C-alpha positions as CSV (number, residue, x, y, z in Angstrom):
1,X,-36.0,-23.3,-69.1
2,X,-39.0,-21.3,-70.0
3,X,-42.3,-22.4,-71.6
4,X,-43.0,-20.3,-74.7
5,X,-46.0,-21.3,-76.7
6,X,-48.1,-24.3,-75.9
7,X,-45.7,-27.3,-75.9
8,X,-42.7,-25.2,-76.8
9,X,-39.8,-24.7,-74.3
10,X,-36.8,-22.4,-74.5
11,X,-33.3,-22.8,-73.0
12,X,-32.8,-19.5,-71.2
13,X,-29.0,-19.6,-71.8
14,X,-28.6,-20.3,-75.5
15,X,-32.1,-19.5,-76.7
16,X,-32.8,-22.7,-78.5
17,X,-36.4,-24.0,-78.6
18,X,-37.7,-27.5,-78.0
19,X,-41.0,-29.3,-78.3
20,X,-39.9,-31.6,-75.4
21,X,-39.5,-30.1,-71.9
22,X,-36.9,-32.7,-71.0
23,X,-34.7,-31.8,-73.9
24,X,-35.0,-28.1,-73.0
25,X,-34.0,-28.9,-69.4
26,X,-31.0,-31.0,-70.6
27,X,-29.9,-28.1,-72.9
28,X,-30.1,-25.6,-70.1
29,X,-28.2,-27.8,-67.7
30,X,-25.5,-28.5,-70.2
31,X,-25.2,-24.8,-71.2
32,X,-25.0,-23.6,-67.6
33,X,-22.4,-26.2,-66.6
34,X,-20.2,-26.2,-69.7
35,X,-20.8,-22.7,-71.2
36,X,-21.4,-24.4,-74.6
37,X,-24.0,-26.4,-76.4
38,X,-24.3,-30.2,-76.5
39,X,-24.6,-31.3,-80.2
40,X,-26.7,-34.4,-79.3
41,X,-29.3,-32.2,-77.5
42,X,-29.2,-29.2,-79.9
43,X,-29.8,-31.7,-82.8
44,X,-33.3,-32.1,-81.3
45,X,-34.1,-28.4,-81.2
46,X,-36.7,-26.8,-83.3
47,X,-34.1,-24.6,-85.0
48,X,-32.1,-27.7,-86.0
49,X,-35.1,-29.4,-87.5
50,X,-35.8,-26.3,-89.6
51,X,-32.2,-26.1,-90.9
52,X,-31.6,-29.6,-92.3
53,X,-30.1,-29.2,-95.7
54,X,-29.8,-31.9,-98.3
55,X,-26.6,-31.7,-100.5
56,X,-26.2,-33.7,-103.7
């Protein structure tokens, strides 16, 4: 886990960004252990928050 900008943290394995350091650490731990992403953690990523689509 690497700090990017002020208060932004990146998982070094999958590259997702988080505002919360703990979420970034959880992401990196999961990625390194399972070689995949945990949907519960990635849902809190900055990328996920930018991609919420509303379908009618």
